[in-house]
N, C-alpha and C positions, 0 to 999 in steps of 0.2 A: 501493500500499501504508499501512496506517497501522501506527503501532509502537504497543504494550501499555504503558501507564501504572501499571496496577494489575490483579491479577488474586486470585481466590480459587476455592478448590475443596475441597469437602467431601464425603466418603463417608458417606450417610447409611442407608446399610442393606447387606445382602447385595446386590452386583449392583447398587447404584444410587450416584448422585453427582449433585452441584449446586453452581453457583457463578457466577460471573461475571467478565467482562473489561471494562477500561475502553480504548476506544481514541481515535484523535485524528490530528494532524498529519499531516494526508492529504496527499501530495504534497511533504512536508517542511514544509509550512505550519504554524505551532501553531494551535491553537485554544486559546480560553479556556477553553472548557468541554468536556471530553471526553466521550464519550456511552459508556453502559455497556450491555453485553449479559449478560444472565442468560440460565442454561441448566439444565436439568434432563435426567437421561439414566436409563437403565436397562437392565441384560440380562435374558434371559428363563433364564438358568441360575444357580444359586449359585456365586459363586467359591470357590476352595480356599485364597485368601491374596489380599489387597488392600492397597494403601497409596498413597503419594504420592510425589513428588518435586520438588527446586527444583534449576536448573539440573543439574549433575551427580552430585548426590546422593538417593540412595533412601533413603526412610524408609519405618516402620511406622505413622506417625502418620496418623490419619484426615483430616487437612487439612492446606493448605499456602497459603499468602500470598504474593503478589507477582507480576511477570512471571518466565517461564520455570517455571512448574509446573506440575503434573499428576496425575492418579491413575493407578494401573495395577490391574488385574484378572487373576489368576490361574485359569484354568479345567481343569479332567479332561475332555479331549475324547475319552478313551476311551469314557467314560459319556455324552457327548454332542455328536457329530460335528459339529450346526452350532449355533453359537451366535448368538442375535439380539440386536440393540442397537437402541433408537433412544431419539431425545432431542427436545426441542423448546427453543424460545429466546423470548425477550419482553425488548422495551426498558424496561420498567415494571417488573416484580418478579418473583421465585421464584414466589409464587403464582401469577401470570398465566402465567408459563411452565409449570407444573404442569397448572394448567386447559388448556391448549393442547395440550398432550399427551393428555390426558385425552378431549379433544373431537374433535380431529384425526387422531390416531392409535390406533383402537381395537382393532386387530388385532396377532397377532404373526406374520401368514402374509405372507411377503415378497411372494409372488407377487400376493396380494391388493393390497397397498399399491403394488406396480409397477403394475397395471393399473389402479387409480385414476388415479395419475398419468398415465400414458400417456392416459386418457380426457380427462383435464383438458386435457393440451396437444394433444390432436387436436381437442378444439374449437375451440381458436384456430387450429391451423396450418391446419384443414380451411376457414378461412375464406377462403384463397386456395387453388383447386384448377388444378394444371398438368398437363398430358398431352402426350404426344406429343413431349418432349425426352428427350435422351439421358439413360441413367442418372445419369451422369456430373453434368450441369447439376441434374438434379432433387435429387440431393443435396445439391449446394451451394447450391440453391434454397431447401430447406425448415430446412437449418443457418443459413442466414442471416436467415429468417424467425422460427425461434428465438430467435436472437440478438436481433431487432428487439424481440419482444414480452418478454423475458426482465426488462426492467426499465423502468419503476419498479417498487419491490415494495411490497406491503400490509406497514405497519407497525404496524398496530393489532392487538391481541389479539383472541381470539374473544368477551371480553365488550366489545369496543369501544374498549378505552382504549389510549393512546398518548402520545408524550410531544409535545408541542408545540415549537415555536419558543422560547417563554418556558421551557422546559425541565422545565415544568409537565405533570401527567398530566391530558388531555382525554379527551373520550368522541365519538366517533362518534354521528349522527344521520342514519341513510338513505344512508351512504357508506362506502368504505373510503377510509383514510387511506393515501397512498403517501409512500415516502421514494426517495432514491436518484436524484435528477436532475442528468443531466450536460448542461444546457440550452443551452449554447453550441454543443455537438454536435447534439443532438436536436433542437432548432428547424428544422433545415434538412430533415430525413426524417422522424424517427422519429415525431413526434406528429401529422404529419399520415396517415400511415398507421394510428395505433392510433385516429383519429377516424374514419377510414373502415371499418375492421372493427371495432373495438372502441369504439364512442361512449360507452359507459356508463363504461368503465373510464377513457377519456380525460377525459370531466366530472368523473371523480371526482380526477383528478389535479390538473386546474385547482383545483377546491372544498380539494383538500390545499394546494395551492400558496400560493391567497389566505389562508386559514387561519393557514399559517406567518408570513406576511408580517404580517399584522394581530396575530399572537401576538410577533412576534421583533422588532417597532420600528417596522412600518408599511411596510418596503419589499420589494420582492420578492429571492427571494434568485436567484444564479446555480446554483450547486452543492451540492444538499443531500445530507448523508449522516446517515443514522439522524436526530438530530434537531439534526444540527449544519449552519450556513451557512459552507461551507469558503471561499466566496468564488473560486473557482477560476476563471481565465480573465477574460476583458473585457465590455464592452458591456452591454445590457440585455436579454440574452437570452428571461428567462422573459416579458416582454410580447410578444414573437413567438410564443412556444409558446402561450399565451393566444388569441391572435388566430386563430394556424393551426388549433387545435384546432378552435375555433369555426366558421371557414371551412371547414372540412371536414367538418362535421356533428357535431362533440361540444359540445351547445346548453344541456345541463342543467346549469345554475351562475347564480349572481346574476351576472347582466352587469355590472349598476350597480356592485355591489360590485367586481369586476375593474378595473373602467374608474375608481374611485376609486383603488387601488390602483397602476395601471399609471401613472396621471397623477402621483399624489403623488412616485413616485420619479423621473419625467422632469421634475418642474417644482420640486422643493422641495430646493436642495442640502444635505448633512448627511443625507437620508434613508438609514436601515441597517437591515440584517437582521441581529439580533446584533450584533455588532461589525465588519461588513462593509458597505462603503458601497453603496449598489443602483447609483450612477452614481457614480465617481471623476470628478472634474474638471468636474462639471456647470456648475459658477459659472462658469466659462472658458468651456465648450458655448455657455451659454446669451447670456453677453455677446458673444464674438468670432465664434459660428457654427463653431467648430471646436475640437478638443483633438488629442491624439495620436491619428496619422493612423487606424492600425486601430479602435481606439477610436471614435473619431470617425465612422467607417464604419458600426461595429456601431450606434451612438447613431441614425443616420439611418436604417438599417432600421426600428430598434425603434420610432421616431417616425411611418414609414409606418405599421407595423402597428398601432399605436394609432390612428392616425386613421381606418384602414379598419374597424376594429374597432368604434370609436365610433359609425361611418357605420351598417355593415350590422347591429349589436347594437342600436343605439337609436336609430339616424336623427339622431344629434347632428351636425348639419352645420357647427357653428360649432366644435368639436374638430377633426373632420376637417380642414378648412380650416387652422386652425393647426397641426397636426400634418403636414398635407401641406408647408406651407411650411416647414417645420424640416426634412421629407426633402430639401429642395434643398442642404441645406448642405454636402452633398458637395462641391459645385463651388467651397468656399472651401477645397479642399485640389487644385486642379487648377494645375500649373504650365505654362504656355503655352510656359516656354522647353524643357521638357523632354518636353511632352505626355503626364505620367503623374502620377497623384495623388502627394503627397508630404506628410508632417509638415511644420508651422511652428511657431515659436516663440510665444508670446503676446504680442510684438510684430509681429508678421506676416512677420518673416524665414523663408525657408525652411532646414529643416533638411537632413540629408543625405538621399538619397535612399531609401535602404531603413533610415533612422531609423524607431522606433515602430512595426515592423510586427510583430505579434504572431504567432508559430508560422508566418510564410508570407512571401515575398518581397512588393515592391511591384508585382512582375509578377501575382501572385496575386490583392492587394487591387485593382488596377484594375478588377477586374471584380465589386467588392462592392458594385455597385447594381443588384441584382436587380430592383426596382421599375421602375427607368427605365434600362434598357438602351440605348433608342434615345437617351438623352440623352447619355450617356456615349460611345456609338458616333459621334454628330454630331460631339460635342467635339474628337474627334481627325481627323476628315475623312471620316468616314462609312463605308460598308459596306467598300469596298476597304480602305481603310485598317486596318480593325477585322480583317477577314480574314487579311492578313498579319500582323497582330500575332498572332492566335490560331493560326494557322499554324506561327509561329515556337514559341510557348508550349507546343504540344501535340508538338514534336521529341523529348522524353522524358516518358514517363509516370510515371516513379517517383522524381522528383527529391525532396531532403530541403527541411527548410523554409525554408531561406536561398539557394537556388538557383533561378536564374531560368526554371525549367520548371512544369511540372504535377504534382502529386503525388496522386495517386490516393486516398492514405490520407489525405488533408489536409482538413478540414472547409471551410476559405476556397474551395477547389477543388471542393468537390461539385457545383455547378450549371453551372462554366464551360462544360463541354462543351457544353449544347445552347444557347450564346450562338449558334452558327450559326444557328440558326433565327430570329432576329432581323436577321440580315443579308441572309434569302434564300438560303441555301446549307445547307438542312435535309439534305441529303446527307452532308453532312460529319461533321454529328451521330451520324447512323444509323450511319456504319462506325466514327466513333471510340468511341461506347460499347461496341460488339462487340468493339474491340480491347482496350479497358480490360478489360472483363469475362475476357476469353481469356487477356491476357497479365499481368495483375496481380491473377487471382484463382484459385485452383486447390483441388481437393479433395486437400489434404495439411496437415498441422500447420503448414506456415510459408505457407499458401494465401491470407493478408490481406495487403492493402498497407501496413497500419497498425494500431491500436488500433481495435477495433470501438467503445469510447465509448460502452458502455451502449445499444447498438442504434441508431446515427447508422451505422455504417457496413452493418450489416446491412439498415437499411431502403432504403439508396441503392441495394443490390444486387436487392432485391426490386422496386423501382420501374423501375431500368434494365432489367431481364427481362422486363416485361409491357407495354415499352414507353412509360411514361407518368412523368414527373417533374415534382414542383411545386416550380418554379423561382422565383416571384413569391411573397416573405410576406404572408401575409394575405387570397390569392386563392384562392379555391375553383377551381383547374383545373390542367391538365397541360400541360408541353411533351413533344412528341411525339419518341421516336425510332423503334424499331420492338421489337416482343417477340420474343423466344427461342422461345417456345413455341406450337406450333399451336393448342393450346387453353388458355385461362384463364377460370376464373370465380371472380371477387370476390360474397363475399357481403356485401352492403351491409346499413345498419341497416333493419328494417321488413319484411324476409325478400325485399328486391329484391335482384337476381342481375344483375352486370353481368358480361357474357362477352365476351372476346378472342379473337377467330379469326385465322388465317392467319401468326402466326409461324414462324420457321426461325432456326435457329443459323446456317446457311450461306449465307442471303439475306439482308442487313443493310436492303437499299434499298427504301423506300416508292414506288410506283407510283401505288397509289390507296388509298383510304381511305373506307369508309361508317362512318355513325352511325344505326342504325336505318333500314339501306337508304336515307339520304339522302348523298348526295357530299357529301365533305368534303375541300377542298383548303387545309387550315390545318393546321399543326405545334402549334397551341395549340388544347387540347380545354377547353369551361368545365365544372366539375362539374356545372352547372344541366343539361348536356345528358345526364348519364350517372347523376345522382345516384336514379334512381327505376328504376335498370337499364337492360338494351337489351343493344345487339350493335355493338360494334366491330370492323369488319373489315377486316384489312389485306391488300393484295396485295402481295408483296415479289418482289424480284428481287436478281439477284448482281451488277447493273450499276447503276450510279447513273442516278435518274432526276432530271436537273436544269431540271423544270418543276413537278413537284409540291410545292406548298407556297411556291415560290419569292415571290408577290406577296404573300401575306397578311400583313395589319398584325399584328404582334404585341403584348400588352398592355405600356403603359410610360406611367407615370403621371409627367408633367413638371411 
């Protein structure tokens, strides 16, 4: 939540008002410049009285200034039973808010307005059609798909104007400008889903982010709200967002410019977005090959993503090789005496086992090498050692940040259930995902295991229930569990349709799988196999099949 630092409201005519509110201090962190939201509003009836208030004092004055202010309107409901009210906002100006209201909400008919909103949402919710599941599961699925697509948000007005990262007015040219990025959360799930079903919008998100970086000092932001980089969380998640968008089909942006911005933040200590460092501790990271543990692991994932993006988008092998080498620096955190990843001081000495682990335990962050899971597994002795460690970790599914078990609502844990696919025991992933969905999610007000975080959790739920999950950053492809719905249709770009058949809520175990009638004995499906549509057909059972998918090599980049 943000607190108000300034506010203003003015009654401008019968049943009309306008004003603004300044916000900031997101999650309690002070910002150097607050953002301003302008608004205009009007009723379709003439009030019999109006005025303003400030705190607990009501006034007949037509304007009020400061936090805790507002306006009131009194109506004769005997003369008019239903009073309609509409408003519009702008980050740029009152004039733009008025223009938005005139252009975007032209009618006073509530049903017409509601139907337009439903049609707009149905366009996107219809990108994934599910059928055959229970009413409860279907309601949850579309609620989560809605959450997954509710952010980021268009911030430009109908005339294209928006506030950029330099706090100045800019104008879009052929794209929509987006804000509200929770990239430490969303790089793991949401941007991949958006790129699959809304590639134009995902490409615009990348354009908006790169433009923000260039305007705000040259570095990529982590968590943008309105026109402010809050600097929330850690790592370099936006580099992974860009690489994931590209890998999953959102490619309509300047890839050279994007790579330039990504590399600047990863190579030049002191690079900032507004007053927030893009990569804190970068100087030590480059010199020593490590920094604080969870931050360092986020950086190695970002480095892997930058290298992959350079190769895929530009065939830049030199940059790819350079960043692939940097992605191996997770090994600098491995303590052979404990067989865990661990933070260390600049002089190389070890810190406490759970030191410098942001919003998770060291047991969560151990698996934070999703691009080289075989490497981390081999480091502790191979598949059986990893199997034992995973089984112990999943004894609980709802741990808090600092407990040593799985936390279904915590982003660093999102991909961990699929790790069984890397040790030849995919049936454990299949039943585990079904347990998480049934035990940690429900169709009730408290039916989430944590904060949705601007679509991150919603996208996790969507992927988990269609049987495909994007584990490896910057790699177009999916780790397989099993779908919960008998029939899923995903509408991809170019009017292609990917159909997934054979799902079941009660039968989690995969016994066979075909892709376009070709037998597929592998719990990894490259996007290239299905990006032009086709049919994935699952055969499921209530009993585990300990032969399917157990010998296939899973993607790991050493």
